[in-house]
DOLUM-232643 format. One record per residue (C-alpha): residue number from 0; x, y, z; chain. Coordinates in Angstrom, 3 decimals, decimal comma. Last residue first. Layout:
! residues N
nr  c1  c2  c3  kette
NUM  X  Y  Z  A
...
***
This chain:
! residues 660
nr  c1  c2  c3  kette
659  180,667  -45,563  206,867  A
658  182,286  -46,067  203,450  A
657  182,632  -42,356  202,636  A
656  184,188  -41,866  205,981  A
655  187,025  -43,827  204,944  A
654  187,969  -41,452  202,165  A
653  190,629  -39,117  203,364  A
652  192,454  -41,850  205,350  A
651  192,518  -43,870  202,099  A
650  194,828  -41,195  200,510  A
649  197,360  -41,750  203,220  A
648  197,072  -45,470  202,898  A
647  197,930  -45,164  199,138  A
646  201,111  -43,550  199,915  A
645  202,391  -46,666  201,358  A
644  202,585  -48,392  197,926  A
643  203,757  -51,926  198,695  A
642  201,384  -54,242  196,904  A
641  198,943  -54,249  199,844  A
640  198,942  -50,450  199,446  A
639  197,910  -50,651  195,772  A
638  195,273  -53,166  196,763  A
637  193,792  -50,729  199,365  A
636  193,920  -48,055  196,777  A
635  191,766  -50,258  194,492  A
634  189,400  -50,961  197,394  A
633  189,111  -47,283  198,058  A
632  188,114  -46,639  194,432  A
631  185,487  -49,389  194,615  A
630  183,944  -47,620  197,705  A
629  184,407  -44,198  196,156  A
628  182,434  -44,802  192,929  A
627  181,871  -41,102  192,456  A
626  183,644  -40,830  189,151  A
625  186,512  -38,915  190,831  A
624  186,717  -41,827  193,417  A
623  186,855  -44,283  190,477  A
622  189,640  -42,362  188,760  A
621  191,530  -42,190  192,157  A
620  191,272  -45,987  192,475  A
619  192,428  -46,465  188,913  A
618  195,432  -44,392  189,635  A
617  196,364  -46,455  192,691  A
616  195,599  -49,864  191,085  A
615  197,717  -48,892  188,023  A
614  200,632  -47,860  190,306  A
613  200,423  -51,228  192,053  A
612  200,722  -53,263  188,857  A
611  200,790  -56,732  190,507  A
610  198,173  -58,245  188,076  A
609  200,275  -57,134  185,052  A
608  198,296  -57,626  181,751  A
607  194,915  -57,430  183,588  A
606  196,139  -54,525  185,515  A
605  197,122  -52,567  182,472  A
604  193,736  -53,443  180,857  A
603  192,010  -51,844  183,939  A
602  194,153  -48,777  183,874  A
601  193,006  -48,339  180,213  A
600  189,336  -48,911  180,900  A
599  189,383  -46,362  183,812  A
598  191,082  -43,795  181,532  A
597  188,276  -44,380  179,024  A
596  185,617  -43,682  181,694  A
595  187,551  -40,612  182,791  A
594  187,967  -38,720  179,528  A
593  188,778  -35,441  181,293  A
592  191,829  -34,907  179,126  A
591  194,159  -35,270  182,160  A
590  192,339  -38,683  182,643  A
589  192,938  -39,622  179,082  A
588  196,673  -38,748  179,511  A
587  196,999  -40,891  182,658  A
586  195,110  -43,776  181,047  A
585  197,521  -43,624  178,131  A
584  200,542  -44,062  180,409  A
583  198,843  -47,126  182,085  A
582  197,825  -48,558  178,721  A
581  201,414  -48,393  177,387  A
580  202,755  -49,715  180,661  A
579  200,860  -53,082  180,371  A
578  202,745  -54,081  177,260  A
577  200,635  -56,822  175,533  A
576  199,527  -54,769  172,557  A
575  203,022  -54,008  171,419  A
574  202,873  -52,454  167,857  A
573  199,150  -51,514  167,951  A
572  199,566  -50,296  171,560  A
571  202,637  -48,192  170,454  A
570  200,564  -46,420  167,846  A
569  197,909  -45,620  170,176  A
568  200,531  -44,408  172,761  A
567  201,896  -42,004  169,971  A
566  198,258  -40,856  169,231  A
565  197,869  -40,121  172,933  A
564  200,932  -37,844  172,859  A
563  199,696  -36,049  169,852  A
562  196,203  -35,594  171,366  A
561  197,441  -34,374  174,715  A
560  195,614  -31,052  174,410  A
559  196,530  -27,552  175,586  A
558  194,006  -24,707  175,730  A
557  195,201  -21,107  175,695  A
556  193,277  -18,695  177,911  A
555  191,376  -16,144  175,900  A
554  188,043  -17,382  177,017  A
553  188,295  -15,661  180,390  A
552  185,703  -17,432  182,487  A
551  183,342  -15,262  184,497  A
550  182,276  -16,604  187,845  A
549  178,685  -16,379  189,201  A
548  178,023  -20,227  189,409  A
547  181,197  -20,734  191,286  A
546  179,855  -18,847  194,304  A
545  182,711  -18,085  196,653  A
544  183,789  -14,995  194,925  A
543  185,993  -13,646  192,164  A
542  189,117  -15,702  192,418  A
541  192,738  -14,475  192,220  A
540  195,590  -17,021  191,925  A
539  195,942  -17,577  188,262  A
538  199,348  -16,109  187,717  A
537  201,119  -19,308  186,538  A
536  198,626  -20,221  183,873  A
535  200,956  -19,815  180,713  A
534  204,046  -21,092  182,753  A
533  202,168  -24,200  183,974  A
532  200,729  -24,816  180,489  A
531  204,149  -24,699  178,915  A
530  205,441  -27,305  181,448  A
529  202,527  -29,614  181,194  A
528  202,658  -29,583  177,430  A
527  206,284  -30,350  177,315  A
526  205,964  -33,178  179,939  A
525  203,114  -34,617  177,739  A
524  205,375  -34,381  174,581  A
523  208,118  -36,004  176,450  A
522  206,012  -38,920  177,648  A
521  204,688  -39,447  174,124  A
520  208,081  -39,382  172,629  A
519  209,161  -41,965  175,232  A
518  206,437  -44,413  174,438  A
517  206,739  -43,941  170,643  A
516  210,279  -45,166  170,911  A
515  209,369  -48,075  173,039  A
514  206,939  -49,421  170,371  A
513  209,651  -50,041  167,809  A
512  208,185  -50,420  164,323  A
511  209,312  -47,128  162,887  A
510  212,921  -47,666  163,334  A
509  214,848  -45,078  161,370  A
508  211,877  -42,613  161,123  A
507  211,300  -43,416  164,785  A
506  214,794  -42,308  165,766  A
505  214,387  -39,095  163,817  A
504  211,096  -38,406  165,573  A
503  212,782  -39,097  169,026  A
502  215,259  -36,391  168,050  A
501  212,513  -34,031  167,191  A
500  210,729  -34,609  170,456  A
499  213,879  -34,151  172,345  A
498  214,729  -30,924  170,510  A
497  211,347  -29,497  171,401  A
496  211,688  -30,499  174,988  A
495  215,174  -29,204  175,788  A
494  214,247  -29,650  179,431  A
493  217,676  -31,024  180,501  A
492  216,025  -34,495  181,049  A
491  214,277  -34,278  177,715  A
490  217,452  -33,684  175,836  A
489  219,143  -36,546  177,660  A
488  216,280  -38,878  176,769  A
487  216,111  -37,892  173,052  A
486  219,843  -38,326  173,115  A
485  219,395  -41,958  174,154  A
484  216,866  -42,553  171,238  A
483  219,009  -40,823  168,672  A
482  222,034  -43,038  169,778  A
481  219,918  -46,271  169,419  A
480  218,540  -45,065  166,123  A
479  222,075  -45,287  164,723  A
478  224,888  -42,790  164,761  A
477  228,008  -42,430  162,690  A
476  227,015  -39,317  160,818  A
475  229,631  -37,105  162,415  A
474  226,793  -34,847  163,820  A
473  225,204  -37,896  165,596  A
472  228,438  -38,806  167,336  A
471  228,935  -35,105  168,337  A
470  225,420  -34,941  169,690  A
469  225,911  -38,142  171,607  A
468  228,972  -36,776  173,213  A
467  227,264  -33,495  173,963  A
466  224,240  -35,274  175,597  A
465  226,785  -37,378  177,796  A
464  228,427  -34,162  178,965  A
463  225,211  -32,334  179,644  A
462  223,891  -35,448  181,654  A
461  227,002  -35,661  183,721  A
460  226,951  -31,866  184,231  A
459  223,383  -32,063  185,527  A
458  224,199  -34,792  188,100  A
457  222,559  -38,268  187,500  A
456  219,577  -38,925  189,766  A
455  217,108  -39,183  186,865  A
454  213,516  -38,644  187,820  A
453  211,461  -41,588  188,904  A
452  208,469  -43,040  186,917  A
451  210,631  -45,830  185,776  A
450  211,871  -47,892  182,736  A
449  215,602  -47,888  183,265  A
448  218,655  -47,190  181,052  A
447  221,788  -46,721  183,406  A
446  223,238  -50,102  182,531  A
445  223,166  -49,307  178,790  A
444  223,158  -52,316  176,406  A
443  220,680  -50,782  174,006  A
442  219,960  -54,187  172,446  A
441  219,851  -55,903  175,796  A
440  217,241  -53,479  177,124  A
439  215,102  -53,913  173,977  A
438  215,454  -57,616  174,142  A
437  214,272  -57,577  177,773  A
436  211,298  -55,342  176,881  A
435  210,348  -57,685  174,036  A
434  210,274  -60,631  176,392  A
433  208,029  -58,952  178,957  A
432  208,563  -59,519  182,666  A
431  207,828  -56,847  185,306  A
430  210,448  -57,307  188,194  A
429  209,398  -58,372  191,610  A
428  206,446  -57,338  193,629  A
427  208,421  -56,312  196,681  A
426  210,050  -53,640  194,357  A
425  213,594  -52,672  194,545  A
424  214,064  -48,957  193,767  A
423  216,801  -48,105  191,185  A
422  219,331  -46,210  193,085  A
421  222,316  -48,616  192,612  A
420  221,673  -48,696  188,776  A
419  222,134  -44,959  188,641  A
418  219,360  -43,423  186,431  A
417  219,046  -42,743  182,812  A
416  215,352  -42,567  181,469  A
415  212,851  -44,895  179,799  A
414  209,349  -43,873  180,538  A
413  206,512  -44,588  182,933  A
412  203,949  -41,853  183,535  A
411  203,358  -40,074  186,904  A
410  201,039  -40,971  189,679  A
409  197,726  -39,301  189,604  A
408  197,317  -36,698  192,335  A
407  195,488  -36,845  195,708  A
406  197,931  -35,335  198,128  A
405  197,078  -31,698  196,943  A
404  193,367  -32,376  197,696  A
403  190,975  -30,590  195,502  A
402  191,991  -32,340  192,212  A
401  190,758  -35,849  193,099  A
400  188,118  -34,758  195,606  A
399  186,290  -32,512  193,159  A
398  184,724  -29,817  195,287  A
397  183,185  -27,338  192,941  A
396  185,602  -24,709  194,114  A
395  188,435  -27,054  193,481  A
394  187,368  -27,750  190,052  A
393  188,033  -24,019  189,169  A
392  185,674  -21,605  187,643  A
391  187,769  -19,226  185,697  A
390  188,362  -15,542  186,882  A
389  191,501  -14,448  185,265  A
388  192,206  -10,707  185,500  A
387  194,534  -9,863  182,595  A
386  198,335  -9,964  183,100  A
385  199,627  -6,539  182,171  A
384  201,815  -6,574  179,222  A
383  205,635  -6,674  179,571  A
382  206,149  -9,985  177,777  A
381  205,537  -8,877  174,251  A
380  205,452  -11,458  171,528  A
379  207,258  -10,832  168,239  A
378  210,208  -12,801  169,455  A
377  208,176  -16,048  169,333  A
376  210,356  -18,751  170,958  A
375  208,252  -18,283  174,122  A
374  205,085  -19,329  172,307  A
373  206,343  -22,864  172,872  A
372  205,740  -25,635  170,311  A
371  203,045  -28,148  171,371  A
370  200,287  -26,804  169,068  A
369  202,574  -27,328  165,996  A
368  201,079  -24,988  163,380  A
367  203,815  -22,407  163,818  A
366  206,397  -25,044  163,558  A
365  208,896  -23,737  160,912  A
364  208,678  -20,287  162,556  A
363  209,412  -21,760  165,863  A
362  212,443  -23,737  164,585  A
361  213,924  -20,586  163,006  A
360  213,421  -18,674  166,170  A
359  215,093  -21,216  168,292  A
358  218,018  -21,410  165,819  A
357  218,346  -17,489  165,806  A
356  218,306  -17,667  169,625  A
355  221,125  -20,224  169,764  A
354  223,233  -18,348  167,416  A
353  222,685  -15,021  169,392  A
352  223,585  -16,734  172,643  A
351  226,876  -18,088  171,169  A
350  227,662  -14,623  169,814  A
349  227,218  -13,151  173,233  A
348  229,235  -15,790  174,991  A
347  232,155  -15,072  172,529  A
346  231,801  -11,294  173,006  A
345  232,046  -11,560  176,775  A
344  232,871  -7,949  177,367  A
343  230,316  -7,359  180,107  A
342  228,157  -5,278  177,709  A
341  228,325  -8,138  175,196  A
340  227,145  -10,578  177,989  A
339  224,235  -8,351  178,705  A
338  223,175  -8,231  175,040  A
337  223,550  -11,961  174,639  A
336  221,452  -12,435  177,767  A
335  218,514  -10,526  176,346  A
334  218,822  -12,432  172,996  A
333  218,895  -15,749  174,900  A
332  215,971  -14,709  176,958  A
331  214,084  -13,718  173,828  A
330  214,527  -17,217  172,383  A
329  212,831  -19,036  175,324  A
328  213,337  -22,631  174,120  A
327  215,256  -23,560  177,211  A
326  212,429  -22,895  179,614  A
325  213,189  -23,000  183,405  A
324  216,862  -22,918  182,823  A
323  216,589  -20,273  180,237  A
322  214,693  -18,005  182,767  A
321  217,199  -18,855  185,458  A
320  220,104  -17,907  183,239  A
319  218,370  -14,679  182,218  A
318  218,029  -14,035  185,966  A
317  221,643  -14,615  186,594  A
316  222,804  -12,498  183,603  A
315  220,702  -9,628  184,986  A
314  222,140  -10,035  188,332  A
313  225,622  -9,738  186,919  A
312  224,491  -6,794  184,792  A
311  223,275  -4,588  187,720  A
310  223,083  -1,290  185,605  A
309  219,661  -0,406  186,830  A
308  218,323  -0,786  183,334  A
307  219,871  -4,126  182,992  A
306  218,462  -5,166  186,327  A
305  214,956  -4,314  184,928  A
304  215,652  -6,474  181,927  A
303  216,642  -9,400  184,274  A
302  213,450  -8,779  186,301  A
301  211,338  -9,069  183,218  A
300  212,898  -12,432  182,221  A
299  213,050  -13,736  185,717  A
298  209,253  -13,059  186,305  A
297  208,407  -14,212  182,890  A
296  209,778  -17,752  183,659  A
295  207,353  -18,368  186,662  A
294  208,617  -21,168  188,961  A
293  209,129  -18,938  191,963  A
292  205,418  -17,745  192,137  A
291  204,871  -16,549  195,651  A
290  208,365  -15,384  196,660  A
289  209,492  -14,680  193,220  A
288  206,422  -12,467  192,644  A
287  207,394  -10,634  195,817  A
286  210,878  -10,041  194,353  A
285  209,249  -8,696  191,272  A
284  207,379  -6,243  193,511  A
283  210,625  -5,064  195,110  A
282  212,196  -4,627  191,739  A
281  209,359  -2,401  190,684  A
280  209,984  -0,353  193,819  A
279  213,644  0,156  192,741  A
278  212,756  0,798  189,199  A
277  210,090  3,600  189,632  A
276  210,769  4,726  185,937  A
275  207,063  5,170  185,047  A
274  206,994  1,988  182,898  A
273  208,865  0,119  185,566  A
272  206,214  0,897  188,191  A
271  203,544  -0,195  185,653  A
270  205,301  -3,596  185,243  A
269  205,892  -4,076  188,894  A
268  202,222  -3,355  189,672  A
267  201,251  -6,052  187,226  A
266  203,570  -8,630  188,627  A
265  202,623  -7,721  192,242  A
264  198,933  -8,158  191,258  A
263  199,358  -11,564  189,759  A
262  201,515  -12,686  192,652  A
261  198,563  -12,324  195,072  A
260  199,867  -13,048  198,528  A
259  198,601  -9,772  200,285  A
258  195,052  -10,399  199,330  A
257  192,811  -7,461  200,653  A
256  195,488  -5,049  201,202  A
255  197,161  -6,353  197,977  A
254  193,902  -5,386  195,945  A
253  194,091  -1,972  197,499  A
252  197,678  -1,489  196,368  A
251  196,601  -2,622  192,954  A
250  194,010  -0,023  192,986  A
249  196,639  2,741  193,903  A
248  199,020  1,548  191,254  A
247  196,242  2,017  188,557  A
246  195,534  5,427  189,963  A
245  199,250  6,413  189,585  A
244  199,418  4,822  186,224  A
243  196,741  6,811  184,532  A
242  197,561  6,429  180,829  A
241  194,066  5,130  179,799  A
240  195,220  1,476  179,508  A
239  196,782  1,457  182,917  A
238  193,621  3,124  184,513  A
237  191,261  0,479  182,847  A
236  193,573  -2,325  184,136  A
235  193,549  -0,728  187,499  A
234  189,680  -0,756  187,345  A
233  189,933  -4,487  186,613  A
232  191,800  -5,127  189,761  A
231  189,708  -2,852  191,943  A
230  186,498  -4,317  190,413  A
229  187,675  -7,853  191,319  A
228  188,518  -7,424  194,928  A
227  185,128  -6,864  196,757  A
226  185,951  -5,232  200,119  A
225  184,461  -1,755  199,225  A
224  181,220  -3,182  198,518  A
223  178,518  -1,142  196,814  A
222  180,838  1,826  196,131  A
221  183,345  -0,673  194,653  A
220  180,747  -1,875  192,225  A
219  179,759  1,684  191,263  A
218  183,337  2,695  190,542  A
217  183,894  -0,517  188,423  A
216  180,719  0,505  186,477  A
215  181,870  4,014  185,827  A
214  185,324  2,793  184,856  A
213  183,884  0,265  182,413  A
212  181,897  3,044  180,747  A
211  185,074  5,180  180,480  A
210  187,161  2,246  179,171  A
209  184,968  1,006  176,315  A
208  187,845  -1,301  175,303  A
207  185,329  -3,927  174,260  A
206  186,603  -6,443  176,824  A
205  186,509  -3,549  179,274  A
204  182,934  -2,870  178,653  A
203  182,113  -6,610  179,347  A
202  184,190  -6,446  182,537  A
201  182,122  -3,318  183,495  A
200  178,861  -5,253  182,917  A
199  180,335  -8,078  185,128  A
198  181,408  -5,639  187,955  A
197  178,106  -3,596  187,903  A
196  176,116  -6,781  188,297  A
195  178,506  -8,141  190,931  A
194  178,456  -5,144  193,278  A
193  174,788  -5,940  194,356  A
192  173,304  -2,710  195,741  A
191  171,280  -1,773  192,750  A
190  169,298  -4,919  192,851  A
189  166,790  -5,619  190,064  A
188  167,941  -2,733  187,882  A
187  171,447  -3,940  188,189  A
186  170,558  -7,456  187,349  A
185  168,740  -6,299  184,332  A
184  171,828  -4,426  183,069  A
183  173,820  -7,660  183,519  A
182  171,125  -9,471  181,590  A
181  171,114  -6,972  178,673  A
180  174,799  -7,027  178,541  A
179  174,773  -10,835  178,249  A
178  172,135  -10,600  175,577  A
177  174,306  -8,320  173,489  A
176  177,512  -10,374  174,254  A
175  176,132  -13,512  172,752  A
174  179,361  -15,398  172,672  A
173  177,726  -18,609  173,976  A
172  179,932  -18,205  177,041  A
171  178,711  -14,705  177,473  A
170  175,124  -15,879  177,250  A
169  175,732  -18,220  180,079  A
168  177,286  -15,437  182,060  A
167  174,142  -13,332  181,380  A
166  172,008  -16,185  182,645  A
165  174,055  -16,305  185,708  A
164  173,878  -12,529  186,240  A
163  170,054  -12,464  185,420  A
162  169,316  -15,277  187,950  A
161  171,582  -13,763  190,658  A
160  169,557  -10,492  190,496  A
159  166,386  -12,247  191,682  A
158  163,332  -9,948  191,172  A
157  161,515  -11,731  188,392  A
156  160,746  -14,993  190,257  A
155  158,241  -17,328  188,629  A
154  158,883  -16,651  184,885  A
153  162,499  -15,930  185,965  A
152  163,013  -19,518  186,972  A
151  161,887  -20,805  183,567  A
150  164,224  -18,365  181,830  A
149  167,040  -19,469  184,145  A
148  166,310  -23,137  183,185  A
147  166,387  -22,324  179,467  A
146  169,595  -20,344  179,771  A
145  171,260  -23,262  181,498  A
144  170,161  -25,539  178,696  A
143  171,876  -23,354  176,197  A
142  175,017  -23,152  178,413  A
141  175,656  -26,846  178,848  A
140  179,161  -26,132  180,232  A
139  178,906  -28,628  183,109  A
138  179,076  -25,669  185,605  A
137  176,330  -23,917  183,628  A
136  173,964  -26,909  183,474  A
135  174,580  -27,260  187,219  A
134  173,723  -23,603  187,778  A
133  170,567  -23,908  185,667  A
132  169,603  -26,919  187,758  A
131  169,786  -24,818  190,820  A
130  167,681  -22,110  189,320  A
129  165,084  -24,506  187,792  A
128  164,791  -26,257  191,256  A
127  164,230  -23,001  193,037  A
126  161,149  -22,369  190,958  A
125  158,950  -24,941  192,663  A
124  155,775  -25,228  190,368  A
123  156,977  -28,508  188,631  A
122  156,843  -30,319  192,099  A
121  157,353  -34,055  191,613  A
120  158,563  -33,870  187,964  A
119  160,850  -30,890  189,013  A
118  162,349  -32,923  191,871  A
117  162,923  -35,914  189,667  A
116  164,493  -33,722  187,000  A
115  166,810  -32,133  189,579  A
114  167,885  -35,669  190,612  A
113  168,662  -36,664  187,062  A
112  170,789  -33,513  186,625  A
111  172,654  -34,205  189,663  A
110  173,319  -37,685  188,405  A
109  174,902  -36,245  185,152  A
108  176,722  -33,469  186,922  A
107  178,795  -35,532  189,315  A
106  181,259  -32,678  189,928  A
105  181,080  -33,030  193,665  A
104  179,369  -29,607  193,918  A
103  176,760  -30,839  191,436  A
102  176,225  -33,996  193,377  A
101  175,484  -31,843  196,497  A
100  173,080  -29,703  194,644  A
99  171,360  -32,769  193,354  A
98  171,195  -34,280  196,766  A
97  169,552  -31,148  197,982  A
96  166,928  -31,263  195,162  A
95  166,203  -34,858  195,536  A
94  165,909  -34,382  199,342  A
93  163,632  -31,421  198,870  A
92  161,209  -33,407  196,691  A
91  160,675  -36,180  199,066  A
90  158,551  -38,572  196,922  A
89  160,546  -41,674  197,466  A
88  160,423  -41,422  201,192  A
87  162,581  -43,971  202,933  A
86  164,921  -44,378  199,979  A
85  164,872  -40,700  199,406  A
84  165,951  -39,930  203,036  A
83  168,675  -42,488  202,704  A
82  169,962  -40,861  199,519  A
81  169,935  -37,452  201,300  A
80  172,036  -39,006  204,122  A
79  174,568  -40,397  201,606  A
78  174,831  -37,349  199,702  A
77  175,534  -35,450  202,969  A
76  178,238  -37,893  203,854  A
75  179,891  -37,517  200,539  A
74  179,694  -33,774  200,765  A
73  181,232  -33,350  204,241  A
72  181,718  -29,615  203,713  A
71  180,434  -28,773  207,150  A
70  177,432  -27,146  205,450  A
69  176,778  -30,394  203,473  A
68  176,993  -32,246  206,732  A
67  174,297  -30,040  208,334  A
66  172,057  -30,381  205,382  A
65  172,456  -34,265  205,363  A
64  171,535  -34,353  208,996  A
63  168,373  -32,455  208,153  A
62  167,515  -34,985  205,430  A
61  168,305  -37,880  207,601  A
60  166,073  -36,365  210,418  A
59  163,288  -35,894  207,850  A
58  163,508  -39,583  206,826  A
57  162,856  -40,761  210,506  A
56  162,956  -44,538  209,708  A
55  165,824  -45,193  212,166  A
54  163,604  -44,036  215,086  A
53  165,367  -44,328  218,440  A
52  168,857  -44,199  217,144  A
51  167,809  -41,748  214,443  A
50  166,529  -39,295  217,131  A
49  169,857  -39,260  219,033  A
48  171,696  -38,844  215,821  A
47  169,571  -35,896  214,932  A
46  170,759  -34,068  218,188  A
45  174,369  -34,933  217,555  A
44  174,113  -33,702  213,927  A
43  172,554  -30,487  214,922  A
42  175,196  -29,911  217,494  A
41  177,788  -30,263  214,739  A
40  175,858  -27,916  212,445  A
39  175,595  -24,996  214,826  A
38  174,748  -22,577  212,130  A
37  172,050  -21,049  214,143  A
36  169,358  -22,068  211,615  A
35  170,871  -25,466  211,562  A
34  170,731  -25,748  215,458  A
33  167,011  -24,691  215,299  A
32  166,468  -27,302  212,666  A
31  167,844  -30,027  214,855  A
30  165,683  -28,730  217,812  A
29  162,656  -28,943  215,644  A
28  163,456  -32,437  214,339  A
27  163,960  -33,526  217,973  A
26  160,615  -31,991  218,922  A
25  158,806  -33,635  216,104  A
24  160,059  -37,012  217,056  A
23  159,096  -36,238  220,760  A
22  155,629  -35,516  219,634  A
21  155,509  -38,823  217,829  A
20  156,729  -40,674  220,907  A
19  153,808  -39,247  223,085  A
18  153,092  -42,723  224,606  A
17  156,003  -42,692  226,818  A
16  158,530  -39,845  226,001  A
15  159,545  -38,958  229,455  A
14  163,155  -40,023  228,984  A
13  163,286  -38,394  225,741  A
12  162,313  -35,077  227,167  A
11  164,882  -35,488  229,804  A
10  167,454  -36,275  227,171  A
9  166,577  -33,341  225,106  A
8  166,699  -30,941  228,073  A
7  170,237  -32,300  228,912  A
6  171,328  -31,615  225,442  A
5  170,087  -28,124  225,629  A
4  171,941  -27,580  228,805  A
3  175,127  -28,903  227,386  A
2  174,886  -26,545  224,366  A
1  174,246  -23,606  226,612  A
0  177,188  -24,570  228,846  A
***
């Protein structure tokens, strides 16, 4: 009723405006600001809309409405309103600054930095612009520039703990731990009630294995805010490393009180419970990990070992089977299963697993410099270590529309696979025609061979049987590159990625001018990297706080690149420059490598070669949305829908407001 009463008051005031229109304009702005201060953002927008219908040149109203939209997470709408405010008042400093902040959250760092420069040029004495630009430099990983801006801010404002923390994090990324420590120390002196200063200083102590100093800081951080999760987690790590398992478990308990779905914490608690012999409760924790991270190979490997200790050998075998199913290059899993099979009296199966493990280990040692080869074939690696707290800044916190929405994902790559002819989807666009492609299909003469983005629908036992037949033919020395190519496909489909890549390489050695062989090796390398990366990063659920500028990135995380896969597609493009799907596939890998302008060019080239290439329109549309050209992106998605891709319309629903 209060909201209705306020609106009635506004309407009455509007009705009696007469000659005092300017006073009414100020009143509407005032009421809009009141609603903003009360966090009643929708009411603020309704009020400001009334004013803008009467006075479409009221730039302050656009600015205030932009603030309201920003707080409702309508970032595109906010950017649009700040832009209109600037168009109507080109010297509106606050509008430049707020549009810069909005663009920063959208991941459009280049334009955000231009806006900050405009704001600073207009008002070089306003300190807040330096702080906000420092955050943008930090998020775009320009750490030296971030330090310069935080320095400038601190000349004006010496009592802001956030500035010291953010500058300290910038120094940390520059690997200057001395200056980082000094800044975290300064943040604590500036605000002794802020838990983050103690937390980050404690994390720095932890990285140096200064456990007692780290413990003091984590204690203090928790004392400042008993609901702040990170210090509990890292204090548990300290306790675990100083042989205090009971206290470590207590802190993990507290983390789970605050975040009951955090699989990383269940995993760590399971390890500690196993170490102290509390096997049944460790098993309960691993079961919780299975609920929240069912695709994690280490869960099944560790739980299998735990079942062994509990004497439940059948379940141990089942978990080793699952670990191997998820990642067939996991040598340790074969060794573990070999031991269990031997205990069960299956000596033949045990010997077979040992043989496979030895082969995996030999392959690993011969490919230590191959960045795509799995660390899970390394038998020297321990898999019962606590998973470190990972607090990377995520794009989803910045608000990238392409990565934030689970529906908005690039469509997969095309590759030759084996699929039932009956299940090949019919396209309303007709079949893609390229003479070399037709000749390749004729030469292989396999009715199941299809160029598609779809997964094979052949049963697993059929694929395995066909794979064994090809293996036997190759082993007898009666094979040609055709058989090697087909076995590369079957090996990839049963997730024997390393063997698949090696088999494709043998096929390429025998037929180095065939572009289609490079295409499939590229897609397999890409799938291999994605799978390994998903395993390595499977526990990254916990975040530090809602402010991405105050997050600490763990630089120990492995980085995977698609360089080898891209090189294969480069070679394919030289051999077959008119094949649209090469550019489509390369566009996907370039996008995953954050090379968006190049990805856009490749999707464009694919469309030029195949004007009805709906998948290329779809992916180019997403790339343009990511690069903030939402209108053109939506036009591409519309074209993809027109060409028969219904999922494009689901994406368009998310972005129609950007065109209003």
